[in-house]
PATI-407135 format. One line per 4 residues: number of its first residue (from 1); for each residue x, y, z of N, C-alpha, C. Coordinates in steps of 0.2 Angstrom, whole numbers, always signed. Layout:
NUM) X/Y/Z/X/Y/Z/X/Y/Z; ...
***
This chain:
1) +357/+286/+690/+351/+285/+687/+345/+286/+692; +339/+288/+690/+333/+290/+694/+329/+283/+695; +330/+280/+701/+326/+274/+703/+320/+275/+707; +318/+282/+706/+312/+283/+711/+305/+282/+708
5) +301/+280/+712/+294/+278/+710/+290/+285/+712; +292/+289/+717/+288/+295/+718/+290/+300/+713; +284/+303/+710/+285/+308/+706/+285/+316/+708; +282/+316/+714/+282/+322/+718/+283/+322/+725
9) +284/+327/+728/+285/+327/+736/+280/+332/+739; +277/+331/+745/+273/+335/+749/+278/+338/+754; +278/+345/+754/+282/+349/+759/+278/+351/+764; +280/+349/+770/+275/+351/+776/+276/+358/+778
13) +283/+361/+777/+284/+368/+779/+287/+368/+786; +287/+374/+789/+290/+375/+796/+285/+373/+801; +278/+374/+799/+273/+372/+804/+266/+370/+800; +262/+366/+802/+256/+364/+799/+250/+367/+802
17) +251/+372/+807/+246/+376/+810/+243/+382/+805; +237/+381/+803/+234/+386/+798/+235/+393/+801; +234/+394/+807/+233/+401/+810/+241/+404/+810; +246/+400/+809/+253/+403/+808/+255/+404/+802
21) +251/+402/+797/+253/+402/+789/+254/+410/+787; +249/+414/+789/+249/+421/+786/+255/+424/+790; +257/+423/+795/+262/+426/+799/+269/+424/+796; +269/+418/+795/+276/+415/+792/+277/+417/+785
25) +271/+418/+781/+271/+421/+774/+275/+428/+774; +272/+432/+779/+275/+439/+779/+282/+439/+782; +284/+434/+786/+291/+434/+788/+295/+432/+783; +293/+426/+779/+298/+424/+774/+298/+429/+768
29) +293/+432/+767/+292/+437/+761/+297/+443/+763; +297/+445/+770/+302/+451/+772/+309/+448/+772; +310/+443/+774/+317/+440/+773/+320/+440/+767; +315/+437/+762/+318/+437/+755/+319/+444/+752
33) +315/+448/+754/+315/+455/+751/+321/+458/+754; +323/+458/+760/+329/+461/+763/+335/+458/+760; +335/+451/+760/+341/+447/+758/+342/+449/+750; +337/+448/+747/+338/+449/+739/+340/+456/+738
37) +337/+461/+740/+338/+468/+738/+345/+470/+741; +347/+468/+747/+353/+469/+750/+358/+467/+746; +358/+460/+744/+364/+457/+741/+364/+459/+734; +358/+461/+731/+358/+463/+724/+361/+471/+724
41) +360/+475/+729/+363/+481/+730/+371/+481/+730; +373/+476/+733/+380/+475/+733/+383/+473/+727; +380/+469/+723/+382/+467/+717/+382/+473/+712; +377/+477/+711/+377/+482/+707/+382/+487/+709
45) +383/+489/+715/+388/+494/+718/+395/+492/+716; +397/+485/+717/+403/+483/+716/+405/+483/+708; +400/+480/+704/+401/+481/+696/+401/+487/+694; +396/+492/+697/+396/+498/+694/+402/+503/+695
49) +405/+502/+701/+411/+506/+704/+418/+503/+702; +421/+505/+698/+428/+502/+697/+433/+503/+702; +432/+507/+707/+436/+508/+713/+435/+502/+718; +430/+498/+717/+428/+493/+721/+431/+486/+718
53) +434/+486/+712/+436/+480/+708/+443/+478/+711; +443/+477/+718/+448/+474/+721/+447/+467/+724; +452/+463/+726/+451/+456/+728/+445/+456/+734; +446/+460/+739/+441/+460/+744/+434/+461/+742
57) +432/+466/+737/+426/+467/+735/+424/+462/+730; +428/+459/+726/+426/+454/+722/+424/+448/+725; +427/+446/+731/+425/+440/+735/+418/+442/+738; +417/+448/+740/+410/+451/+743/+405/+450/+737
61) +407/+451/+731/+402/+451/+725/+401/+443/+725; +405/+439/+725/+404/+432/+724/+400/+429/+730; +400/+432/+736/+397/+430/+742/+389/+432/+741; +388/+438/+738/+382/+441/+737/+378/+437/+732
65) +382/+435/+726/+378/+431/+722/+376/+424/+724; +381/+421/+728/+379/+415/+731/+373/+415/+736; +372/+421/+740/+367/+422/+744/+361/+423/+740; +361/+426/+735/+355/+427/+731/+352/+420/+728
69) +357/+416/+725/+355/+410/+723/+352/+405/+728; +355/+405/+735/+353/+401/+740/+346/+403/+742; +344/+409/+743/+338/+411/+745/+333/+410/+739; +334/+412/+734/+330/+411/+728/+328/+404/+726
73) +333/+399/+728/+331/+392/+727/+327/+390/+731; +325/+393/+737/+321/+390/+743/+315/+395/+744; +316/+401/+745/+310/+405/+748/+304/+406/+743; +305/+407/+737/+299/+408/+732/+295/+402/+732
77) +298/+396/+732/+294/+390/+733/+290/+390/+739; +293/+391/+744/+290/+392/+751/+284/+396/+751; +284/+402/+748/+280/+407/+748/+274/+405/+743; +276/+401/+738/+270/+398/+733/+266/+393/+737
81) +269/+388/+741/+266/+383/+744/+261/+386/+749; +264/+392/+753/+259/+395/+758/+253/+398/+755; +253/+401/+748/+248/+404/+745/+242/+399/+742; +245/+393/+741/+240/+388/+738/+239/+382/+742
85) +234/+378/+742/+233/+372/+745/+237/+366/+743; +240/+367/+737/+245/+362/+734/+252/+363/+736; +254/+359/+741/+260/+360/+745/+265/+355/+742; +266/+355/+735/+270/+349/+732/+275/+352/+728
89) +281/+348/+727/+285/+350/+723/+287/+344/+718; +288/+345/+712/+290/+339/+708/+296/+336/+710; +297/+330/+707/+304/+326/+708/+310/+330/+706; +309/+332/+700/+314/+336/+696/+315/+342/+700
93) +310/+346/+701/+311/+352/+705/+315/+351/+712; +313/+346/+715/+316/+344/+721/+323/+344/+721; +325/+340/+716/+332/+338/+714/+336/+344/+712; +333/+349/+708/+336/+355/+706/+337/+359/+713
97) +332/+360/+717/+333/+364/+723/+338/+361/+727; +338/+355/+728/+344/+352/+732/+351/+353/+729; +351/+353/+722/+358/+355/+719/+360/+361/+720; +356/+366/+719/+358/+373/+719/+359/+375/+727
101) +355/+372/+732/+356/+374/+739/+363/+371/+741; +364/+364/+739/+370/+361/+741/+376/+365/+739; +376/+367/+732/+381/+371/+729/+382/+378/+733; +377/+381/+734/+377/+387/+738/+380/+387/+745
105) +378/+381/+748/+381/+379/+755/+388/+378/+755; +391/+375/+750/+398/+373/+750/+402/+379/+748; +399/+383/+743/+402/+389/+741/+403/+395/+746; +397/+395/+750/+397/+400/+756/+403/+398/+761
109) +404/+392/+763/+409/+390/+768/+415/+391/+765; +417/+390/+759/+423/+391/+756/+425/+398/+755; +420/+403/+753/+420/+410/+752/+422/+413/+759; +419/+411/+765/+420/+414/+771/+428/+412/+773
113) +431/+406/+771/+438/+405/+772/+442/+409/+768; +441/+409/+761/+444/+414/+757/+445/+421/+759; +439/+423/+761/+438/+431/+764/+442/+432/+770; +443/+427/+774/+447/+427/+780/+454/+427/+778
117) +456/+423/+773/+463/+423/+771/+465/+430/+768; +460/+433/+765/+461/+440/+761/+463/+444/+767; +459/+444/+772/+459/+450/+777/+466/+448/+781; +468/+442/+782/+473/+440/+785/+479/+443/+782
121) +480/+442/+775/+485/+444/+771/+486/+452/+772; +479/+455/+771/+479/+463/+771/+482/+465/+778; +481/+462/+784/+482/+465/+790/+489/+463/+792; +491/+457/+791/+497/+454/+794/+503/+455/+789
125) +501/+455/+782/+507/+458/+777/+504/+463/+773; +503/+469/+776/+501/+475/+771/+505/+477/+766; +511/+477/+767/+516/+479/+761/+516/+474/+756; +515/+468/+757/+515/+462/+752/+508/+461/+749
129) +503/+464/+752/+496/+462/+750/+495/+462/+743; +496/+468/+739/+495/+468/+732/+498/+464/+728; +505/+461/+730/+508/+456/+727/+505/+450/+728; +503/+448/+734/+500/+441/+735/+493/+440/+732
133) +488/+445/+734/+482/+445/+732/+481/+449/+726; +484/+447/+721/+484/+450/+714/+478/+447/+710; +477/+450/+705/+471/+448/+700/+471/+441/+699; +477/+437/+697/+477/+431/+696/+476/+427/+702
137) +479/+428/+708/+477/+425/+714/+470/+424/+715; +467/+430/+714/+459/+431/+716/+455/+426/+711; +457/+427/+705/+453/+422/+700/+455/+415/+702; +461/+413/+704/+463/+406/+705/+459/+404/+712
141) +458/+408/+716/+454/+406/+722/+447/+405/+721; +444/+410/+717/+437/+409/+715/+436/+403/+711; +440/+401/+707/+439/+395/+703/+439/+389/+707; +444/+389/+712/+444/+383/+716/+438/+383/+720
145) +436/+388/+723/+429/+388/+727/+424/+386/+723; +423/+388/+717/+417/+386/+713/+418/+379/+711; +424/+377/+709/+425/+370/+706/+423/+364/+713; +425/+366/+719/+424/+362/+724/+417/+362/+726
149) +413/+368/+726/+406/+368/+727/+402/+364/+722; +404/+365/+716/+400/+361/+711/+401/+353/+711; +407/+352/+712/+409/+345/+713/+405/+341/+719; +406/+345/+725/+402/+343/+731/+394/+342/+730
153) +392/+347/+726/+384/+346/+725/+383/+341/+720; +387/+340/+715/+385/+335/+710/+386/+328/+713; +391/+327/+717/+392/+320/+721/+385/+319/+725; +383/+324/+729/+378/+322/+734/+371/+322/+730
157) +370/+327/+725/+364/+326/+721/+363/+320/+718; +369/+317/+714/+369/+311/+711/+368/+305/+715; +371/+305/+721/+369/+300/+726/+362/+299/+728; +359/+305/+729/+352/+306/+730/+348/+303/+725
161) +349/+304/+719/+346/+302/+712/+346/+294/+712; +351/+291/+715/+352/+284/+714/+347/+280/+720; +344/+284/+724/+340/+281/+729/+332/+280/+726; +329/+275/+730/+322/+274/+728/+318/+277/+733
165) +313/+280/+731/+308/+283/+736/+301/+280/+734; +299/+274/+738/+293/+271/+735/+288/+271/+741; +289/+274/+747/+284/+274/+752/+281/+281/+753; +281/+285/+759/+279/+291/+759/+283/+296/+755
169) +279/+301/+753/+283/+306/+749/+282/+313/+753; +281/+313/+760/+281/+319/+763/+287/+321/+767; +289/+327/+764/+295/+329/+767/+294/+334/+773; +296/+332/+779/+295/+335/+784/+300/+341/+786
173) +300/+346/+781/+305/+351/+781/+301/+357/+776; +305/+362/+776/+302/+368/+772/+306/+368/+765; +310/+363/+764/+314/+363/+757/+316/+357/+756; +319/+354/+750/+322/+349/+749/+329/+349/+751
177) +331/+345/+757/+338/+345/+759/+339/+338/+760; +346/+337/+761/+349/+330/+761/+345/+326/+767; +346/+328/+773/+343/+324/+779/+336/+321/+778; +331/+326/+776/+324/+324/+776/+324/+319/+770
181) +327/+319/+764/+327/+315/+759/+330/+308/+760; +335/+308/+764/+338/+301/+766/+333/+298/+771; +329/+302/+775/+324/+298/+779/+319/+295/+776; +317/+297/+770/+311/+295/+765/+313/+289/+761
185) +320/+288/+760/+322/+283/+756/+321/+276/+757; +319/+272/+752/+317/+265/+753/+324/+260/+753; +329/+263/+750/+335/+260/+748/+340/+262/+754; +346/+258/+754/+351/+259/+759/+354/+266/+758
189) +355/+270/+764/+358/+277/+763/+365/+277/+766; +368/+272/+767/+374/+271/+770/+380/+276/+767; +380/+274/+760/+386/+278/+756/+384/+286/+756; +378/+288/+756/+375/+295/+756/+378/+298/+763
193) +377/+294/+768/+378/+297/+775/+386/+297/+776; +390/+292/+773/+397/+293/+773/+399/+299/+770; +397/+300/+764/+399/+306/+760/+397/+312/+763; +391/+313/+766/+389/+319/+769/+394/+320/+775
197) +395/+314/+779/+400/+315/+785/+407/+318/+783; +409/+315/+777/+416/+317/+774/+416/+324/+772; +410/+326/+769/+409/+334/+767/+409/+338/+773; +406/+336/+778/+405/+340/+784/+412/+341/+788
201) +415/+335/+788/+422/+336/+791/+427/+340/+787; +427/+340/+781/+432/+343/+776/+430/+350/+775; +423/+352/+772/+421/+358/+771/+419/+362/+777; +415/+359/+781/+412/+363/+786/+417/+364/+792
205) +419/+358/+795/+424/+359/+801/+430/+361/+799; +433/+359/+793/+439/+361/+789/+440/+368/+788; +434/+371/+785/+434/+378/+784/+433/+382/+789; +429/+380/+794/+428/+384/+800/+434/+384/+804
209) +438/+379/+805/+445/+379/+808/+449/+383/+804; +451/+384/+798/+455/+388/+794/+453/+395/+795; +446/+396/+795/+444/+404/+796/+445/+406/+803; +445/+402/+809/+447/+403/+815/+453/+405/+816
213) +458/+401/+812/+465/+402/+813/+467/+409/+809; +464/+410/+804/+465/+417/+801/+464/+423/+805; +458/+422/+809/+456/+428/+813/+460/+428/+819; +463/+421/+821/+467/+422/+827/+473/+426/+825
217) +477/+425/+819/+482/+429/+817/+480/+437/+817; +474/+438/+814/+471/+444/+813/+471/+448/+820; +468/+445/+824/+467/+447/+831/+474/+449/+834; +479/+444/+833/+486/+446/+836/+488/+452/+833
221) +487/+453/+826/+490/+459/+823/+486/+465/+826; +480/+465/+827/+476/+471/+830/+479/+472/+836; +481/+468/+841/+483/+469/+847/+489/+473/+847; +493/+473/+841/+499/+477/+841/+498/+484/+838
225) +491/+486/+837/+490/+493/+835/+490/+497/+841; +493/+503/+840/+495/+507/+846/+489/+511/+848; +485/+513/+844/+479/+518/+845/+473/+514/+847; +470/+517/+853/+464/+513/+856/+458/+513/+851
229) +457/+519/+847/+451/+519/+842/+453/+514/+837; +459/+513/+834/+460/+508/+829/+459/+501/+832; +461/+500/+837/+459/+493/+841/+452/+492/+841; +449/+497/+843/+441/+496/+845/+438/+495/+838
233) +439/+499/+833/+435/+497/+827/+438/+491/+823; +444/+489/+824/+446/+483/+821/+443/+477/+825; +442/+477/+832/+439/+472/+835/+432/+471/+834; +429/+477/+833/+421/+477/+832/+420/+474/+825
237) +424/+475/+820/+424/+472/+813/+424/+464/+814; +430/+462/+817/+432/+455/+818/+426/+451/+822; +424/+454/+827/+419/+451/+831/+413/+449/+827; +410/+455/+824/+404/+454/+819/+405/+449/+815
241) +411/+448/+811/+412/+443/+806/+412/+437/+809; +415/+436/+815/+415/+430/+818/+409/+427/+821; +404/+432/+823/+398/+429/+825/+393/+427/+819; +394/+431/+813/+391/+428/+807/+393/+421/+805
245) +400/+421/+805/+403/+414/+803/+401/+409/+807; +401/+410/+814/+398/+405/+819/+391/+403/+818; +388/+408/+816/+380/+407/+815/+379/+402/+810; +384/+403/+805/+383/+399/+799/+386/+392/+800
249) +392/+391/+802/+396/+385/+802/+392/+380/+808; +391/+382/+814/+389/+379/+819/+382/+375/+817; +377/+378/+814/+371/+373/+813/+372/+369/+807; +376/+371/+802/+378/+366/+797/+382/+360/+799
253) +387/+361/+804/+390/+355/+807/+385/+351/+811; +381/+354/+815/+376/+350/+818/+372/+346/+814; +369/+349/+808/+364/+346/+804/+367/+339/+801; +373/+341/+798/+376/+335/+793/+381/+330/+797
257) +382/+331/+803/+387/+326/+806/+384/+320/+808; +377/+320/+809/+373/+315/+812/+370/+310/+806; +369/+304/+808/+366/+299/+804/+359/+301/+803; +356/+299/+797/+348/+300/+796/+344/+298/+801
261) +345/+293/+805/+341/+290/+810/+340/+294/+816; +345/+299/+816/+345/+304/+822/+342/+310/+821; +339/+311/+815/+336/+318/+813/+329/+319/+818; +329/+325/+820/+323/+327/+824/+320/+333/+820
265) +315/+333/+815/+314/+338/+811/+311/+344/+813; +307/+344/+819/+304/+349/+822/+310/+354/+824; +315/+351/+827/+320/+355/+829/+325/+357/+824; +326/+352/+819/+331/+354/+814/+329/+359/+809
269) +322/+360/+808/+319/+364/+803/+321/+371/+806; +321/+373/+812/+323/+379/+815/+331/+380/+815; +334/+375/+815/+342/+375/+815/+343/+377/+807; +340/+373/+802/+341/+375/+796/+340/+382/+794
273) +335/+385/+797/+333/+392/+795/+339/+397/+797; +343/+395/+801/+349/+399/+802/+354/+400/+797; +355/+395/+794/+360/+395/+788/+357/+396/+781; +350/+395/+780/+347/+396/+774/+343/+403/+774
277) +342/+406/+780/+338/+412/+779/+342/+418/+783; +344/+416/+789/+347/+422/+793/+353/+424/+791; +358/+419/+789/+364/+422/+787/+364/+425/+780; +361/+423/+775/+361/+427/+769/+358/+434/+770
281) +354/+435/+775/+351/+441/+777/+356/+446/+780; +360/+443/+784/+364/+447/+789/+371/+449/+785; +373/+445/+780/+379/+446/+777/+380/+453/+774; +375/+455/+770/+376/+462/+768/+377/+467/+773
285) +373/+466/+778/+374/+471/+784/+381/+471/+787; +383/+465/+789/+389/+464/+792/+396/+465/+788; +396/+463/+782/+401/+463/+778/+402/+469/+773; +396/+472/+772/+397/+477/+766/+394/+484/+769
289) +388/+484/+772/+385/+491/+773/+388/+495/+778; +393/+491/+783/+396/+495/+788/+403/+498/+785; +405/+495/+778/+410/+498/+776/+410/+505/+772; +415/+509/+773/+415/+516/+770/+415/+516/+763
293) +419/+511/+760/+420/+511/+753/+413/+509/+750; +410/+504/+753/+404/+501/+750/+398/+507/+751; +398/+509/+756/+393/+515/+757/+394/+520/+752; +400/+522/+750/+401/+527/+745/+399/+524/+738
297) +401/+518/+737/+399/+514/+730/+391/+514/+730; +387/+513/+736/+380/+512/+735/+377/+519/+734; +380/+524/+737/+378/+531/+736/+378/+533/+729; +384/+531/+725/+384/+532/+718/+379/+529/+714
301) +377/+523/+716/+372/+519/+713/+365/+523/+713; +364/+525/+719/+357/+529/+720/+358/+536/+716; +364/+539/+716/+364/+545/+713/+363/+544/+705; +366/+539/+703/+364/+537/+696/+358/+536/+694
305) +354/+532/+698/+347/+530/+697/+343/+537/+698; +345/+542/+701/+341/+548/+702/+341/+552/+696; +346/+551/+691/+347/+555/+685/+340/+554/+680
***
């Protein structure tokens, strides 16, 4: 039940300095342009090319869709508040943004783990890969990912809806996220903090651990490769994947592991930018554009558009 007295929230954004608004607007617009077009290109290429209808690329397709939803739920509203003097978001709009962002956050972490498992099976059990990662297994894994992500988002959004916001309506952040909303609540937030802590341990730390274990097995398999060139390419791919994964999990764990009273929003806003803006922009480059099959698929899309 919605116990809120506040009907809208004021979003302060990354900075309140007027001289920086123009620069930040260009940066946010550029990030959204790159992230949206990059991920949309991946979606079109995979859907259009039947040769890419394999588990690995279906998981990349899901990741691209999640990244599009993540950036679209946040950046357009940021750009709109920068263009006008009215830097507000309605209560309903804030809760919707919170739900979609929390869903994309959970889905992305679970997809990173699922993709690491897919690569683990492909590299460590190449002869059994098509039997293990078949169509049914891929559908089952994606169904579990989406079910957990939706449940996680409903739980946290539902708990936020139970809170009363009767004092300040100013969110010291650039979007509606759980930590700044808990800081504004007039009612006790202990149960919210406990559930956030549980989600951080299971989804963030748990998924990060499973992802790292998968890559440890992958690296061990790579070390058995006899050709130096093969090792170099495999290590290059693994290292870039691990860097992106670490860039995502580390700030998420840092942000959600702490109680609301310990948030320092000036610093935490910059940390949040890593998993809301930077990672969705890097994912297409690291996971897809360096892949030869994806490059061929994208070329086919451009060739079709030129007709």
